[in-house]
Legacy VTK file of the C-alpha trace (Angstrom):
# vtk DataFile Version 3.0
C-alpha trace
ASCII
DATASET POLYDATA
POINTS 373 float
-127.937 31.855 75.660
-128.429 31.140 71.966
-128.981 27.501 70.996
-129.035 26.104 67.472
-131.242 22.998 67.497
-130.881 20.778 64.435
-134.342 19.226 63.925
-133.685 18.023 60.382
-133.651 14.372 61.538
-137.335 14.544 62.533
-139.227 12.100 60.267
-142.359 13.030 58.363
-144.524 10.806 60.586
-143.104 12.630 63.660
-142.404 9.339 65.425
-139.420 8.688 67.659
-137.148 11.727 67.678
-140.053 13.789 66.359
-142.090 13.324 69.527
-139.045 14.219 71.626
-138.208 17.397 69.709
-141.832 18.505 69.342
-142.450 18.255 73.079
-139.109 19.783 74.062
-139.114 22.866 71.826
-142.046 24.752 73.404
-140.688 24.112 76.897
-137.219 25.337 75.941
-138.763 28.488 74.513
-140.873 28.953 77.651
-137.705 28.602 79.745
-136.219 31.639 77.976
-133.802 29.838 75.660
-132.970 31.857 72.534
-133.690 29.141 69.972
-132.818 28.829 66.329
-134.348 25.640 64.929
-133.141 24.145 61.649
-135.879 22.033 60.063
-136.965 20.301 56.902
-139.004 22.479 54.508
-142.205 20.589 55.373
-141.791 21.442 59.073
-141.255 25.213 58.922
-144.814 26.227 59.794
-145.117 23.420 62.331
-142.209 24.711 64.407
-143.271 28.322 64.007
-146.538 27.336 65.655
-144.785 25.366 68.386
-142.357 28.178 69.252
-143.501 31.539 67.827
-140.560 33.407 69.377
-137.928 31.051 67.973
-136.103 31.578 64.702
-136.947 28.762 62.276
-134.554 28.097 59.386
-135.243 25.649 56.548
-132.482 23.298 55.456
-132.083 22.808 51.690
-134.908 20.788 50.139
-132.484 18.091 48.995
-131.766 17.112 52.620
-135.140 15.328 52.941
-133.472 11.948 52.277
-131.295 10.587 55.078
-127.968 10.222 53.186
-128.285 13.784 51.909
-129.194 15.073 55.364
-126.129 13.436 56.869
-123.945 14.989 54.170
-125.452 18.423 54.857
-124.907 17.950 58.597
-121.159 17.747 57.965
-121.004 20.526 55.351
-123.944 22.927 55.355
-124.686 22.856 59.086
-121.174 24.022 60.116
-121.545 26.915 57.672
-124.872 27.817 59.276
-123.268 27.640 62.714
-120.577 30.112 61.629
-123.257 32.485 60.344
-125.604 32.310 63.344
-122.879 32.053 65.997
-124.815 30.114 68.652
-123.343 29.366 72.052
-124.198 25.676 71.689
-125.417 23.336 68.943
-127.897 20.635 70.009
-127.975 17.545 67.808
-130.991 15.579 69.120
-130.539 12.282 67.291
-127.132 10.568 67.759
-125.145 12.245 64.967
-123.335 15.592 65.167
-121.422 18.044 62.966
-117.686 17.472 63.294
-116.323 20.565 61.526
-117.276 23.163 64.110
-115.577 24.584 67.182
-118.900 25.489 68.776
-119.729 23.116 71.654
-122.160 20.380 70.617
-124.672 18.584 72.836
-125.886 15.234 71.478
-128.916 13.252 72.596
-128.381 9.479 72.654
-131.759 7.778 72.918
-130.788 4.153 73.114
-127.880 1.749 73.644
-129.524 -1.416 72.286
-127.507 -1.077 69.070
-124.693 -2.491 71.232
-126.555 -4.749 73.665
-128.964 -6.429 71.212
-127.768 -5.600 67.680
-129.645 -8.605 66.290
-132.912 -6.783 66.997
-132.042 -3.981 64.547
-131.444 -3.881 60.832
-127.728 -4.649 60.455
-126.925 -1.446 58.581
-128.757 0.601 61.198
-126.967 -1.075 64.100
-123.541 -0.496 62.541
-124.324 3.137 61.720
-125.643 4.055 65.170
-122.867 2.250 67.035
-120.407 4.401 65.102
-122.432 7.569 65.751
-122.586 6.861 69.492
-118.821 6.282 69.676
-118.160 9.539 67.831
-120.546 11.517 70.020
-119.121 10.024 73.211
-115.665 11.170 72.122
-116.393 14.505 70.430
-119.511 16.051 72.001
-119.151 18.552 74.825
-122.090 16.976 76.667
-124.433 14.015 76.174
-128.126 13.830 77.072
-129.793 10.458 77.644
-133.384 9.614 78.661
-132.533 7.106 81.407
-129.827 5.944 83.784
-129.851 2.584 82.026
-128.890 4.212 78.729
-126.131 6.236 80.397
-124.725 3.193 82.172
-124.727 1.087 79.012
-122.947 3.752 76.946
-120.374 4.250 79.700
-119.832 0.495 79.975
-119.737 -0.311 76.278
-118.076 2.781 74.787
-115.968 4.022 77.667
-117.581 7.460 77.763
-116.901 9.614 80.808
-119.891 9.564 83.204
-119.536 13.279 83.984
-120.398 14.151 80.363
-123.937 12.794 80.756
-127.201 14.374 81.786
-130.087 11.996 82.461
-133.210 13.887 81.379
-136.288 11.709 81.565
-138.880 12.274 78.887
-142.080 13.923 79.979
-145.658 13.307 79.017
-148.104 15.875 77.686
-150.620 15.811 80.513
-152.924 18.071 78.523
-153.247 15.307 75.928
-152.593 12.076 77.810
-155.083 11.908 80.658
-158.036 9.771 81.737
-160.640 9.842 78.952
-164.409 9.572 79.046
-166.457 6.556 78.087
-167.768 8.529 75.116
-164.242 9.291 73.871
-163.235 5.660 74.264
-166.386 4.473 72.463
-165.681 6.802 69.534
-162.197 5.370 69.033
-163.401 1.810 69.595
-166.089 2.260 66.939
-163.579 3.811 64.532
-161.543 0.622 64.905
-164.584 -1.557 64.270
-164.731 -3.070 67.746
-168.161 -1.858 68.859
-168.336 -2.719 72.569
-165.588 -5.371 72.635
-162.802 -5.117 75.229
-159.190 -5.200 74.116
-155.556 -5.415 75.139
-153.553 -2.594 73.542
-150.005 -2.355 72.231
-148.494 0.887 70.918
-145.201 1.003 69.043
-143.424 0.161 65.810
-143.638 -3.547 64.981
-139.890 -4.087 65.110
-138.126 -7.103 66.662
-137.159 -5.182 69.801
-140.830 -4.723 70.719
-141.285 -8.490 71.063
-144.720 -8.496 69.428
-144.758 -12.168 68.278
-144.230 -13.247 71.893
-146.990 -10.856 72.969
-149.366 -12.393 70.436
-148.591 -15.929 71.621
-148.882 -14.905 75.269
-152.205 -13.191 74.633
-153.496 -16.332 72.880
-152.475 -18.452 75.881
-154.177 -16.026 78.281
-157.399 -15.655 76.285
-158.087 -18.776 74.262
-160.324 -20.430 76.896
-162.161 -17.281 77.998
-165.873 -16.908 77.366
-165.531 -13.284 76.265
-161.852 -12.849 75.324
-160.468 -9.350 74.759
-159.133 -8.513 71.314
-155.493 -7.579 70.779
-154.900 -4.280 68.991
-151.439 -3.472 67.652
-151.133 0.258 66.967
-148.127 1.884 65.317
-145.883 1.561 62.304
-145.677 -1.737 60.440
-141.933 -1.987 61.062
-139.735 -4.842 59.892
-140.423 -7.763 62.230
-141.019 -10.560 59.732
-142.282 -12.904 62.473
-145.401 -10.880 63.267
-147.357 -12.179 60.267
-146.717 -15.818 61.180
-147.758 -15.202 64.785
-151.000 -13.569 63.639
-151.747 -16.395 61.212
-151.482 -18.900 64.089
-154.129 -17.097 66.182
-157.261 -19.254 66.680
-160.240 -18.138 64.624
-162.368 -17.229 67.645
-159.841 -14.610 68.811
-159.467 -11.143 67.278
-156.082 -9.551 66.621
-155.775 -6.449 64.497
-153.044 -4.115 63.281
-154.457 -0.610 63.313
-151.423 1.155 61.813
-150.716 4.729 62.884
-153.486 6.362 64.897
-153.975 10.138 65.027
-152.174 11.603 68.018
-155.433 12.937 69.397
-156.903 9.397 69.390
-154.081 7.822 71.401
-155.369 8.763 74.887
-158.754 7.152 74.270
-157.112 4.160 72.559
-154.823 3.579 75.540
-157.388 4.544 78.168
-160.029 2.249 76.697
-157.838 -0.855 76.989
-158.310 -3.380 79.738
-154.491 -3.660 79.813
-151.732 -1.971 77.799
-149.048 -4.597 77.102
-145.510 -3.537 76.193
-143.205 -6.562 76.609
-140.158 -4.897 75.046
-136.722 -6.492 74.968
-135.116 -3.160 75.838
-135.774 0.574 75.621
-133.842 3.780 75.986
-136.900 5.129 77.794
-140.275 3.600 76.883
-142.594 6.540 76.175
-145.693 4.402 75.381
-145.517 2.998 78.918
-145.531 6.493 80.420
-148.312 7.695 78.126
-150.476 4.718 79.078
-149.792 5.371 82.754
-150.921 8.986 82.345
-154.162 7.701 80.790
-155.008 5.868 84.035
-154.684 2.341 82.639
-152.867 -0.749 83.985
-149.656 -1.545 82.129
-147.809 -4.836 81.692
-144.160 -4.476 80.675
-140.738 -6.017 81.287
-137.820 -5.150 83.557
-135.439 -4.730 80.626
-133.082 -1.720 80.665
-134.942 1.563 81.356
-138.486 0.268 81.735
-138.395 -0.099 85.550
-137.194 3.516 85.769
-140.407 4.556 84.053
-142.876 2.141 85.614
-141.474 1.805 89.103
-143.955 -0.096 91.301
-146.934 1.322 89.386
-146.941 -1.295 86.605
-147.050 -5.079 86.364
-143.996 -6.927 85.080
-143.479 -10.064 83.017
-140.585 -11.848 81.393
-139.872 -11.551 77.705
-141.042 -15.070 76.773
-144.581 -15.864 75.658
-145.282 -18.127 78.641
-144.466 -15.381 81.151
-146.395 -12.766 79.177
-149.431 -15.039 79.018
-149.269 -15.930 82.694
-149.004 -12.333 83.907
-151.601 -11.084 81.434
-154.052 -13.760 82.535
-153.482 -12.754 86.146
-154.358 -9.151 85.355
-157.439 -10.087 83.335
-158.661 -12.212 86.263
-158.103 -9.500 88.867
-160.072 -6.261 88.274
-159.153 -4.981 91.735
-155.426 -5.219 90.963
-155.947 -3.523 87.608
-157.687 -0.676 89.397
-154.886 -0.329 91.942
-152.271 -0.297 89.192
-154.206 2.293 87.192
-154.366 4.598 90.214
-150.685 4.144 91.001
-149.720 4.652 87.355
-151.612 7.925 87.053
-150.020 9.203 90.260
-146.501 8.271 89.171
-146.929 9.758 85.683
-147.505 13.207 87.178
-143.796 13.362 88.063
-142.669 13.140 84.421
-142.934 16.529 82.673
-141.365 18.078 79.606
-140.814 21.272 81.596
-138.500 19.362 83.938
-136.743 17.808 80.933
-136.263 21.278 79.410
-134.699 22.608 82.617
-132.147 19.793 82.541
-131.446 20.498 78.877
-130.858 24.173 79.684
-128.415 23.237 82.452
-126.617 20.955 80.012
-126.329 23.746 77.433
-124.751 25.971 80.088
-122.271 23.262 81.023
-121.413 22.697 77.358
-120.858 26.401 76.775
-118.586 26.580 79.804
-116.717 23.544 78.480
LINES 1 374
373 0 1 2 3 4 5 6 7 8 9 10 11 12 13 14 15 16 17 18 19 20 21 22 23 24 25 26 27 28 29 30 31 32 33 34 35 36 37 38 39 40 41 42 43 44 45 46 47 48 49 50 51 52 53 54 55 56 57 58 59 60 61 62 63 64 65 66 67 68 69 70 71 72 73 74 75 76 77 78 79 80 81 82 83 84 85 86 87 88 89 90 91 92 93 94 95 96 97 98 99 100 101 102 103 104 105 106 107 108 109 110 111 112 113 114 115 116 117 118 119 120 121 122 123 124 125 126 127 128 129 130 131 132 133 134 135 136 137 138 139 140 141 142 143 144 145 146 147 148 149 150 151 152 153 154 155 156 157 158 159 160 161 162 163 164 165 166 167 168 169 170 171 172 173 174 175 176 177 178 179 180 181 182 183 184 185 186 187 188 189 190 191 192 193 194 195 196 197 198 199 200 201 202 203 204 205 206 207 208 209 210 211 212 213 214 215 216 217 218 219 220 221 222 223 224 225 226 227 228 229 230 231 232 233 234 235 236 237 238 239 240 241 242 243 244 245 246 247 248 249 250 251 252 253 254 255 256 257 258 259 260 261 262 263 264 265 266 267 268 269 270 271 272 273 274 275 276 277 278 279 280 281 282 283 284 285 286 287 288 289 290 291 292 293 294 295 296 297 298 299 300 301 302 303 304 305 306 307 308 309 310 311 312 313 314 315 316 317 318 319 320 321 322 323 324 325 326 327 328 329 330 331 332 333 334 335 336 337 338 339 340 341 342 343 344 345 346 347 348 349 350 351 352 353 354 355 356 357 358 359 360 361 362 363 364 365 366 367 368 369 370 371 372
């Protein structure tokens, strides 16, 4: 079966959809899928390394900007489809080409553009709500990373449940695994923390991640401690304009730091070196940082919003989304090393069940169903 995978939506920083596509492509190739991958010029060599047997095609250089890419998706991509003649087109990031008779599979990562639109930039929420409605109506099949996402799209858009495949994300167990004290010390020193302990957060600082409430909860949990852990916020700066005010209100004796993007190879030691990884999100399509922290053998504190219980199960600790609940549950974990150890063990065991190979098998089955459609 020949699949044309449109990877032109992958951003330069490889976040979000980039992590999904980068992990999926080698497993699809290993599963025997005949892949043609359309990419941005900057990514040609990257995908040739990821999948040496795949055909990698560069989109025009002018598609690097999002409006131009979307225009090309509706004009140039259908022309490419006619030339390559794939059995199925996979559009891995919400939008899809409309002017093609070849079956299209679309990945929908998230339904929070409907459930909590106030947590997104208004233009982004409007755009992705429209894209999801179009895909639900026009795509041959839909792939989602959780049952929660499927159920929300079915409920809010009226999509047919039988069109969906729930394919949980995997975790790269070769990268995300328990790290050594030396590895953790190297990353800690690179962040200027010496031997200090810390609570870790990983993700874009956008309103949906609930970082201001995390900061206030961490302050409540740590302000009276003799040796309080720092709070490290790793990831893109995002657009949550309340983060700065929350940081400014932190007492002087506590340490909170935005690290920005960390190299991918540093993430396991960053997560594994934390006393707790806190991810009090207001809603996720999946919640990959939770799974990656679990694979690093570290206790995780998260919420029960949308898909997060599907990822964490009984192997993580849960809190509410308000600062008081976050602070209370975080303090309980900091005071209970035995519970942290039990959660870390359970998390590592549960994470083993999430693999990109399993996700690729479900994608392959979905391609077959789309082609039959």
